[in-house]
N, C-alpha and C positions, 0 to 999 in steps of 0.2 A: 504494500500500500504506500502510495506517495504521501509524504508528510504535508499537512496543511500548513500554509504560511500566512502570517499576518504582517503587513507593513504597518509598523506600530510607532507611535510617538507617545511615550509614557506621560508626557505633560498634557496630553489631550484627553479630556473627559470621555468623549465618544470612543476613543481608541481604548482607554482603560475599561470602559463598559463592555465593549465588544470582546476584548480578551477575557474578561471575567465571565461573560455569557458562554463563550466557547468552553472555558474550563469547567463551568457548571454542567455542561452537556458531556463532559468526559473527554473533550478534545484538547490535546496538548499540542498546539501549533508551534511551528518553528517561528520564533519571533525575530523579525528583521527590523532593526531600528534604522529606518530609511534615512533619517537625518545624518546618522553616522556613516552609513554605507548606502549612498543613493543608487538607485537602479541606473544602468546604462541606458542609452537611447534605445538599443535593441530590446532590452528587458522591458522598458516602458511601453514600447510598441506592442510587445506580446501581452502585457497586462491590459492595455487598452483594448486589444482584440478580445481578450477573455471577458472584459467588462462590457464590451459592445458599445463603447462610447468614444467620442472624439477627445483629442488632447484638450481642447477648449473646455469640455465638460468636466475634466479632472482638475482644472485650475482652481486654486483658492483665490477668489477675486478680491477678498478683503485684505490680502497681504500687501505690505508696503512695496515689496518687489514687483508685484503685479502692476502697480501704478508707475513705479520708477522705470520699469522696462517697457512701458506702454503696450502691455499685452492685450489691452482692449481693442487694439487696431485690428479690424476685421480682415485686413489684407495679409496678416501674418499666416504663414503656411503651417501645416500640421508639424512639419519637421522643426520649424522655428520655435513653436510652442513646446515641443518635446525637449529641445535643447535647453530652453529656459528652465524647465522642470529639473532636468539633469543637473544643471549648474546652480540652481536655487531650489533644492528639494523641499523647502518650506512651502513652495507653491503647489505641491501635490496634495490633493484632498485625501483625507485619511479617516479611518483605517481602511486598508484593502485586505480582504481575505481571499486567498487563492487556494483552490483545490483542483489539481490536475488542469483540465481545460476550461474551468469556470472560475470566475472571480466576482466578488460583490463588494461594494462600498458599505461600511458599517454605519450608515446613516439612514434610518435608525439602526442600532446594533442588531436587532432581530432580523434584518434583511439578509444577514449572512447565513442564517440557519438552513435555507433551502439548498445550500451547496455542501453542507457538512454531513 
């Protein structure tokens, strides 16, 4: 069985709630502190495909870097948005739970239960 992974930020309440929910269900995921070890562009593309969303949909629009980097610009390509998230991982919405070929955002935390 492939280990379930969570892209986790321990300072984020939703991330902590999602991890606690998984553990309550007997799931011991591999915890990836993505701020310490950000995903590569290729990994992020794979995660986006598993989530079924675009890079723009994964951006945290309230972050200072979002404004500083002018990521609101509708002409920015998917690759440019992915590069921004790789270089500024705080921009990645969290938490993300990955199980084989499926992934879910833990917003709300219960949304991850259908893939575990």
